[in-house]
N, C-alpha and C positions, 0 to 999 in steps of 0.2 A: 491668625490674621494672614490674609493673602499678601503677597510681596509687592514691592515697587521695583520695576525694572527700568534701568537707565541704559542708554546706548551712546557711546562716543569714544573719542581717542583719549588715552592717557599718555602723558609725556613725562620724560625724565626731567626733573627740575634741579638745576645746578645753580646754587645761590652763593654769593659772596658772604663770608662770615660777618655777623653784626651789620655794620653800615659801611663796610669797605667798598671802594669803587673797583670796577673791573680792572682798571689800569694799575692798581696797587696790590690786589689780592694775590696770594701764593697758594691758595687752596679754595675748594668749592664744597659746599654742603650738598649732600645727595638727598633728594626727596622725589615724590611722584605726585602728579595731580592732573586733573582735567575737569572741565565744567560739569559734565554729567556724573562722572565718578565721584566728584566732591559731594554731589547731592546724595548719592547712594551711601557714602561713608557717613555723612551727617545723620541720615535716617537710621542707619544701622546702629550708630552710637546712641540713638534715642529708642533703641529696642524695636524698631520697625524692620521686618524682614526686607532686605534689599539685595538685588542682584545686578551686577554690572556686566554688560555685553560689549566686547571689543575684540580687537585682533592684535596680538603681540608677536614679536619675533621669537623664534624658538631658540633663545639664547639666555644668558644669565640676566640681562636687563629685563627681559620679559618675565622671567621667573621671579625676579626681585619685586617687580611691580605687582604681580599676582599675589605674592606673599604679603605685601603691604596691605592690599585690599582685605585679604583674609584676616590679617592681624586685627583689623577694626570691625570684623564681623560681616563684611560684604561677601555675598555668594559669588563664586567665580566659575561655576560649572559650565557656563555657556561661552566662555572665552575661547576664541579660535587662535591657533598658533600658525604662523607663516610669515613670509617676508624676511627682510634682512636687517631692519633697524627700527629702533623706537624713536619717536619724535622727541626733540629736546628743546627746552627753553632755559635761558640764563637770566637770573634775576639779580639786580643790584638794588638794594633797599635804600630809599631816600630818607632824608631827615630835614626838619625845619623847612627852609625854602628850596632845598634840592629835591627834585622829583625822583621817584623810583624809575628804573629803566628795565625793559625786557628785550632780549634778543631771541628770536625764534630760529630753530633749525629743524624743521619738520618735513622738508621735501623728501619724497620717496620713502615715507615711513611705511611700516607694515600695515597700518590702518588704511593708508591711502590706496594701497594696492589690493584691497579685499575683493573677493568674489562674493556678491550679495547672496548667491545660492547656498553659501556655506551656513547661513543662519536659518534654522527652522523656527519661524516666529510662532506658528501654531503651538509648538511644543514649549518654546521659551515662555510664552505668555499664558500658558494654560492655567496656571495658578496665581496669576497676577491681578491686582486691582488698579494699578496705575502704571503708565508708561511715560517716560520723560526723555526729551532730547533737546539739543540747542541748535541754533542756526550755524554753528561752527561745523558740525559733522557733515551735513550735505554739501558744505562749501569745499571740503577737502578733495573729493574726487567723485566721479560719476558712480563708481561702485558703492561708495559710502552713502551717496544720495539714494540709490536704488534700494539699499538695505534699510535705510531710514524710512523710505516710502512704504516698503512692504510691512515694516513694523507698525506704522501708523494705521495703515489699512487693516491690518489684522486686529489691532487693538480696537478700532472702531467697530469691526464686525463682531468682536467678542464682548462688546459693551464695557470696555475698560477705559477709565478716564485717561486723557492724554494732556500733558503739559509741555510747553516749550518756552525757552528763553530765546527769542528770535535773533538777538545778538548779531547784528550786521557786522561782518568783517570783510570789507571790500577787497583787501589784499589777498584773501584766500581763494576767491572765485576765479579759477583759471582753467577749468576743464571744459567750458563750452557754453552751457546755458546760463542766462542772466540770473543773478541772485534773487531779484524780485519775483521772477516767474516761478522759480523753484519754491521759494518760501511762501508764496501765495498758495501754491498747491498743497504744501505740507501744513500750513497754519489752518487751512480749511478743516482739517481733521482734529483740531485741538479744542479742549474745553477750558483750559486756563493758559494764559500767556503772560510772560513778562515782555513788555515792549516800551522802550523809551521813545521820546518824541523824535529823536534823530533816526532811530531804527524805522519808525513808522514812515518817515519821509523818504529815506533811502530805499526801503524795500517795497513799500506799498503806495508811494506818492500821496500820502496822507499828511496834511498840515493842519495845525490848529486854526480855527476861525479867529478873526480879529477880536470878536467880543466874547466875554465869558472866560471861564477857567480853561487853560490850555490843555491840561491833562484830561478833563472831562470831554472836551471837544474831540481830541484824538481818540479817546476810548469809545465814544459814541460812533465815530466813523469806522473804527475797527470792527465793532459789533455789527454794523450795517454791512460791511464787506464780508465778515465771517460769522454767519448766524449761529454756528455751533459754539463759538466762544462766549462763555457766560461770565467769565471773570478776567479782568485785566489788572495786573498788579505791577508795582514799580517802587523803587526807592528814590528818594531825593537826597542827594549828598551835597553838603557844603564843605568847601576846602579852605580852612584857615591856613594850613601849611601841610607838608607831607606827613607831619607827625600829629596833626590835629584836624580831624574832620567831624562833621555832624551828620546824622542820618535819621531820616523819617521814612515811613512807608505809606503807600496809598493803594487802595483797591477800588475798582469800579465794577459794580454788579447790578447796575441800574440806578445806584446812588453812590455818592462819594463817601468812602470810609478813609479816615486818616489816623495816624498814630502820633504819639508824642515824639519830640526830637531828642535823640540820644547824642551826648557829647562823647567823642572818642579821642582821648588824649592821655598819654602818648600812645599812638598806635604801634602795634608790634608787627602785624602783617595783614595787609588789606586784600591779598590774593585769595579768592574764594568767597569773598563777602557776599556777592550776589547769589552764589550757589547756596550758601547757608540760608539766605533769605528765602529762596524758593523751597528748599528742604523744609524749613520751618512752616511755610504755608501748606505744603503737602501734608505735613504731620498734623496740623490743625484740622485740615479737611477730612482726613481719614479717621481722625479721632472724634469727629462730630462737633468740633468747635463752630461757633458762629463765624461769619466772615470777618467781623470786627476782631474777635479774639484771635482768629487765625493770622490776620495781618499784624496784630500786636505781637504775637508770639514770633512770627517770622522776622520782624524788624529787630526785636530784642536778640534773636539768635544771630542775626547778621552783625549787630553791634558787638556782641560778645566774641564773634569770630575774629574781629580785628585785634583781639588780645592774645591770639593763639598762633604760634608759628606753624607754617606749612599750609597746604591747600585745604586740608580737611577741618571741619568744625567739630572739634572734640569737646563738645559742651553737653551737659546733661539737661534733662527736662527741668530739674530743680534749679539749676544755675540760670537757665533761660527765663524761668518764671520769676526768679528773684529780680532780674533786670527788668522784665516786663512790668513788674509791680512797682518799679520806681526805685529800687534799692541798688544804687550804682556805687556804693561806698567802697566795695572791694575789701571790707574788713576781714581780718583773719578768722577763718572758721576752724574751731577746735572741737 
């Protein structure tokens, strides 16, 4: 099987133990994660060859992050070393009516100061069947944008499927060009995208029409703007509390496909849920599933991720299929 290649920043994740608040904790748990790497790890755990491309500092934090990727089967041969620091985020997990909180510290990270010529995309993608990125990567710096652009162009030239979670993050776009202009350019090279209603408005000035289904309206306008995009997927989350959410999935491929709604209570960790969703959809597509089965599998994978601590979805095909088929009892398996 040819591999899936992902590109993006991985950050050091420092979280308070349990449900402790920042102001009361005396220790922090160490982990790593990043949108695109989370997709690679989830796929590797499903026995799909997956490789992550990024830039780490040549120090112990870079080595530790690389080692964690390898631990879960992600290929790391195309990671570049350089720069002074790894981006960091701090997580306080909420409960009941208290929301979770994240503080970012990623300015001047190794990834942000990359030289795009360091990556030989012809070689990196030579044995790939899929390339994935998010809107976060090109937001970080011009160098990251140029590397991402070269990867998308190379994938298009080689006939490799391209997906993106367009993921608008207004606070990250500080290097010059407008977010909408850059993401319009990159999304034009995609075959599958995750795009929420708010992202479509912020990045592409697309709003739902007053009549009809809002998701269908936005999806149709996206396909009109981006003819290459054949499938638009998304999740619909309901929030009862920080500990209790609901989740369903939707796919537009010319017709609307929807999933059942999953109850997630009590949630363990919601970080990476969207990445688990996209990884599940990619898995279904490369395995030859129908679009309906792919979106069912993806949504079940995302729901299951909320029971797993850390950014990575360490769930097996059998576990995801159990949830997909409606068994959410969590009975002890002997």
